Backbone as ProteinMPNN parsed JSONL, in Angstrom:
{"seq_chain_A": "MTLTTLPQLPEGLTTPEAWEAVVELHCTLSVEVSVPRFRVRDLLTLDPHSIVDSGWSHGMEIPVRLNGNVAMTANFEVIGKRLALRLVEVI", "coords_chain_A": {"N_chain_A": [[-4.669, 14.734, -15.342], [-6.748, 12.037, -14.656], [-9.305, 11.534, -12.405], [-10.522, 8.789, -10.654], [-13.496, 7.55, -9.396], [-14.067, 5.524, -6.666], [-16.234, 2.71, -6.364], [-18.997, 2.898, -4.162], [-20.466, 1.238, -1.421], [-23.93, 0.934, -0.693], [-25.321, 2.425, 2.274], [-25.345, 0.386, 5.178], [-24.882, -2.01, 3.919], [-22.746, -4.053, 4.686], [-22.089, -6.651, 4.794], [-20.544, -9.833, 3.947], [-21.833, -10.833, 1.672], [-22.505, -8.596, 0.223], [-20.236, -7.923, -1.152], [-19.838, -9.87, -3.047], [-20.186, -9.486, -5.821], [-17.937, -8.099, -6.701], [-15.668, -9.306, -5.723], [-13.902, -10.954, -7.173], [-12.616, -9.307, -8.995], [-9.741, -8.157, -10.713], [-6.914, -6.282, -9.615], [-4.315, -3.793, -9.24], [-2.139, -3.341, -6.664], [-0.095, -1.069, -5.016], [2.721, 0.11, -3.18], [4.53, 2.892, -2.77], [7.523, 4.023, -1.778], [9.576, 6.657, -1.191], [13.117, 6.903, -1.337], [15.429, 8.834, -0.158], [18.464, 10.065, -1.595], [19.24, 7.61, -2.678], [21.038, 5.67, -4.899], [21.806, 4.386, -8.205], [24.077, 2.843, -7.958], [23.788, 1.973, -5.309], [21.547, 0.357, -5.612], [22.571, -1.693, -7.232], [24.218, -3.023, -5.472], [22.602, -4.371, -3.731], [21.547, -7.217, -1.905], [19.746, -10.345, -1.408], [17.588, -10.038, 1.356], [18.604, -7.598, 2.129], [18.669, -4.47, 3.859], [17.205, -1.343, 3.597], [17.39, 1.978, 4.51], [14.712, 4.004, 4.537], [13.982, 6.398, 5.563], [11.467, 6.832, 6.437], [9.577, 7.063, 9.303], [8.551, 4.903, 11.997], [5.135, 4.443, 12.133], [4.451, 6.56, 10.484], [2.145, 7.575, 8.012], [1.66, 5.967, 4.921], [1.059, 6.358, 1.482], [-1.112, 4.201, -0.321], [-1.564, 2.746, -3.396], [-4.189, 1.925, -5.609], [-4.714, 0.469, -8.555], [-3.232, 2.612, -9.594], [-4.264, 4.916, -8.396], [-4.384, 6.79, -5.379], [-5.742, 5.113, -2.754], [-5.79, 4.246, -0.186], [-4.337, 4.551, 3.107], [-1.452, 3.532, 4.923], [0.745, 1.944, 7.335], [4.079, 0.845, 8.152], [4.857, -2.196, 9.814], [6.573, -4.328, 12.02], [6.514, -7.759, 12.201], [7.482, -10.352, 13.911], [10.016, -11.699, 12.018], [9.309, -10.437, 9.76], [8.317, -7.794, 7.54], [5.474, -5.905, 7.603], [2.511, -4.42, 6.189], [0.239, -2.339, 7.509], [-3.056, -1.522, 7.043], [-4.454, 1.662, 7.425], [-6.402, 3.564, 6.763], [-9.121, 3.618, 4.512], [-9.644, 5.468, 1.741]], "CA_chain_A": [[-4.84, 13.503, -14.603], [-8.144, 11.644, -14.51], [-9.627, 10.956, -11.109], [-11.496, 7.715, -10.715], [-14.249, 7.405, -8.163], [-14.246, 4.133, -6.273], [-17.638, 2.42, -6.082], [-19.359, 2.916, -2.75], [-21.59, 0.384, -1.044], [-25.0, 1.663, -0.008], [-25.247, 2.305, 3.727], [-25.939, -0.813, 5.756], [-24.46, -3.228, 3.221], [-21.373, -4.369, 5.078], [-21.974, -8.104, 4.909], [-19.752, -10.441, 2.868], [-22.658, -11.006, 0.467], [-22.526, -7.334, -0.526], [-19.005, -7.842, -1.93], [-19.729, -11.002, -3.971], [-20.133, -9.059, -7.223], [-16.647, -7.511, -7.055], [-14.569, -9.977, -5.027], [-12.974, -11.585, -8.124], [-12.025, -8.333, -9.912], [-8.291, -8.019, -10.586], [-6.442, -4.915, -9.427], [-2.906, -3.656, -8.918], [-1.931, -2.647, -5.4], [1.317, -0.717, -4.914], [3.175, 1.006, -2.13], [5.715, 3.548, -3.295], [8.217, 4.731, -0.702], [10.78, 7.314, -1.71], [14.338, 6.687, -0.552], [16.321, 9.94, -0.52], [19.898, 9.811, -1.828], [19.477, 6.235, -3.121], [21.604, 5.746, -6.243], [21.88, 3.135, -8.962], [25.165, 2.091, -7.333], [23.206, 1.312, -4.138], [20.669, -0.694, -6.119], [23.378, -2.794, -7.75], [24.878, -3.736, -4.385], [21.608, -5.031, -2.878], [21.488, -8.669, -1.841], [18.521, -10.779, -0.719], [17.507, -9.696, 2.785], [19.211, -6.297, 2.404], [17.798, -3.494, 4.514], [17.441, 0.005, 3.1], [16.755, 2.987, 5.346], [13.918, 4.875, 3.678], [13.746, 7.673, 6.217], [10.1, 6.85, 6.954], [9.597, 6.607, 10.683], [7.482, 3.997, 12.41], [3.878, 5.133, 12.387], [4.098, 7.519, 9.426], [1.213, 7.006, 7.045], [2.21, 5.809, 3.582], [-0.019, 6.19, 0.518], [-1.229, 2.914, -1.016], [-2.274, 2.975, -4.666], [-5.007, 0.861, -6.181], [-4.791, 0.777, -9.988], [-2.605, 3.895, -9.867], [-4.86, 6.003, -7.625], [-4.272, 6.626, -3.931], [-7.027, 4.629, -2.252], [-5.66, 3.897, 1.224], [-3.082, 4.875, 3.774], [-0.989, 2.402, 5.721], [2.062, 2.139, 7.93], [4.851, -0.378, 8.265], [4.911, -2.823, 11.125], [7.41, -5.523, 12.041], [5.878, -8.904, 12.855], [8.526, -11.374, 13.917], [11.107, -11.344, 11.113], [8.709, -9.941, 8.515], [7.821, -6.434, 7.479], [4.08, -5.933, 7.157], [1.858, -3.154, 5.917], [-1.069, -2.313, 8.183], [-3.939, -0.496, 6.486], [-4.934, 2.595, 8.437], [-7.633, 4.216, 6.315], [-9.538, 3.503, 3.127], [-10.102, 6.804, 1.365]], "C_chain_A": [[-6.331, 13.252, -14.429], [-8.349, 11.019, -13.141], [-10.715, 9.92, -11.278], [-12.187, 7.606, -9.374], [-14.434, 5.933, -7.88], [-15.716, 3.881, -5.984], [-17.882, 2.365, -4.581], [-20.528, 1.968, -2.519], [-22.671, 1.247, -0.416], [-24.889, 1.444, 1.495], [-25.949, 1.043, 4.202], [-25.524, -2.103, 5.077], [-22.999, -3.526, 3.535], [-21.164, -5.862, 5.248], [-21.124, -8.654, 3.775], [-20.55, -10.607, 1.571], [-22.664, -9.743, -0.395], [-21.31, -7.21, -1.438], [-18.896, -8.936, -2.986], [-19.576, -10.579, -5.421], [-18.755, -8.557, -7.631], [-15.438, -8.266, -6.495], [-13.539, -10.594, -5.984], [-12.346, -10.612, -9.118], [-10.52, -8.215, -9.644], [-7.936, -6.547, -10.422], [-4.949, -4.955, -9.116], [-2.788, -2.799, -7.675], [-0.444, -2.341, -5.28], [1.552, 0.257, -3.771], [4.485, 1.592, -2.629], [6.327, 4.398, -2.194], [9.473, 5.353, -1.294], [11.946, 7.068, -0.754], [15.319, 7.775, -0.973], [17.769, 9.483, -0.652], [20.209, 8.361, -2.193], [19.917, 6.296, -4.573], [21.577, 4.38, -6.919], [22.979, 2.252, -8.366], [24.651, 1.32, -6.112], [22.311, 0.149, -4.558], [21.464, -1.919, -6.56], [24.074, -3.598, -6.654], [23.89, -4.453, -3.458], [21.696, -6.546, -3.007], [20.133, -9.061, -1.257], [18.646, -10.474, 0.779], [18.229, -8.404, 3.131], [18.179, -5.382, 3.051], [18.201, -2.114, 4.021], [16.689, 0.97, 4.004], [16.036, 3.979, 4.442], [13.719, 6.262, 4.284], [12.328, 7.801, 6.742], [10.151, 6.326, 8.382], [8.393, 5.714, 10.964], [6.232, 4.82, 12.71], [3.497, 6.173, 11.345], [3.167, 6.849, 8.422], [1.778, 7.081, 5.633], [1.045, 5.655, 2.612], [0.042, 4.824, -0.167], [-2.079, 3.163, -2.254], [-3.004, 1.718, -5.107], [-5.26, 1.249, -7.619], [-4.29, 2.186, -10.294], [-3.143, 5.072, -9.072], [-4.705, 5.739, -6.135], [-5.649, 6.273, -3.388], [-7.001, 4.345, -0.76], [-4.405, 4.535, 1.786], [-2.737, 3.705, 4.68], [0.282, 2.811, 6.45], [2.748, 0.791, 8.061], [4.807, -0.896, 9.689], [5.764, -4.084, 11.01], [6.684, -6.593, 12.835], [6.865, -10.059, 12.776], [9.69, -10.916, 13.06], [10.594, -10.77, 9.805], [8.263, -8.5, 8.655], [6.426, -6.486, 6.891], [3.591, -4.513, 6.9], [0.478, -3.198, 6.542], [-1.891, -1.173, 7.593], [-4.518, 0.352, 7.592], [-6.291, 3.162, 8.034], [-7.883, 3.911, 4.846], [-10.19, 4.826, 2.766], [-11.333, 6.711, 0.469]], "O_chain_A": [[-7.083, 14.165, -14.09], [-7.643, 10.082, -12.766], [-11.709, 10.152, -11.966], [-11.532, 7.574, -8.332], [-14.897, 5.178, -8.735], [-16.386, 4.743, -5.417], [-17.06, 1.843, -3.827], [-21.46, 1.905, -3.321], [-22.366, 2.19, 0.315], [-24.418, 0.398, 1.941], [-27.01, 0.678, 3.695], [-25.784, -3.186, 5.602], [-22.12, -3.268, 2.713], [-20.147, -6.283, 5.799], [-20.993, -8.003, 2.738], [-19.979, -10.526, 0.483], [-22.814, -9.825, -1.614], [-21.354, -6.458, -2.412], [-17.939, -8.931, -3.76], [-18.891, -11.26, -6.185], [-18.432, -8.587, -8.818], [-14.299, -7.892, -6.774], [-12.379, -10.734, -5.598], [-11.61, -11.044, -10.006], [-10.086, -8.177, -8.493], [-8.573, -5.674, -11.012], [-4.394, -6.001, -8.778], [-3.275, -1.669, -7.636], [0.385, -3.239, -5.424], [0.713, 1.097, -3.446], [5.441, 0.859, -2.881], [5.725, 5.369, -1.735], [10.33, 4.651, -1.833], [11.78, 7.031, 0.465], [15.968, 7.663, -2.013], [18.232, 8.619, 0.093], [21.349, 7.927, -2.029], [19.241, 6.912, -5.397], [21.353, 3.355, -6.274], [22.815, 1.034, -8.285], [25.022, 0.166, -5.898], [22.319, -0.911, -3.932], [21.068, -3.053, -6.287], [24.477, -4.737, -6.887], [24.313, -5.083, -2.489], [21.897, -7.078, -4.098], [19.442, -8.223, -0.677], [19.712, -10.647, 1.37], [18.451, -8.127, 4.31], [16.977, -5.508, 2.816], [19.379, -1.757, 4.023], [15.492, 0.803, 4.24], [16.669, 4.705, 3.675], [13.329, 7.196, 3.583], [12.01, 8.775, 7.424], [10.709, 5.258, 8.634], [7.374, 5.763, 10.274], [6.289, 5.79, 13.466], [2.352, 6.625, 11.313], [3.377, 5.7, 8.033], [2.301, 8.111, 5.207], [0.122, 4.89, 2.891], [1.116, 4.355, -0.544], [-3.173, 3.72, -2.17], [-2.495, 0.603, -4.99], [-5.939, 2.24, -7.888], [-4.849, 2.877, -11.146], [-2.527, 6.138, -9.075], [-4.872, 4.609, -5.676], [-6.603, 7.035, -3.541], [-8.05, 4.215, -0.13], [-3.532, 4.995, 1.05], [-3.617, 2.981, 5.145], [0.828, 3.889, 6.213], [2.104, -0.257, 8.081], [4.731, -0.124, 10.646], [5.682, -4.813, 10.022], [6.289, -6.379, 13.981], [7.059, -10.663, 11.72], [10.29, -9.874, 13.326], [11.352, -10.629, 8.846], [7.884, -8.046, 9.734], [6.217, -7.042, 5.813], [4.195, -3.539, 7.348], [-0.36, -4.007, 6.146], [-1.485, -0.012, 7.634], [-5.019, -0.172, 8.587], [-7.213, 3.236, 8.847], [-6.96, 3.944, 4.033], [-11.158, 5.253, 3.396], [-11.868, 7.737, 0.047]]}, "name": "protein", "num_of_chains": 1, "seq": "MTLTTLPQLPEGLTTPEAWEAVVELHCTLSVEVSVPRFRVRDLLTLDPHSIVDSGWSHGMEIPVRLNGNVAMTANFEVIGKRLALRLVEVI"}
């Protein structure tokens, strides 16, 4: 496995202007949550708005991948009728 080092901003460069060079770069962001004992049969019976119990408890940190590499951790949060992902830490 090849590890990719994410570019780091020099200290003190936290202004929006410091990000202008990379703000338009495309990337793939994914959250992969394992669901124990989930079978193809379960997948085939899913409908829109179905709820699947993943076994992850509220507040557990979930790895977030950026272009295939774990780059952040997050946790789920319910906001109204929507499920959101709140970023906890950028690694």
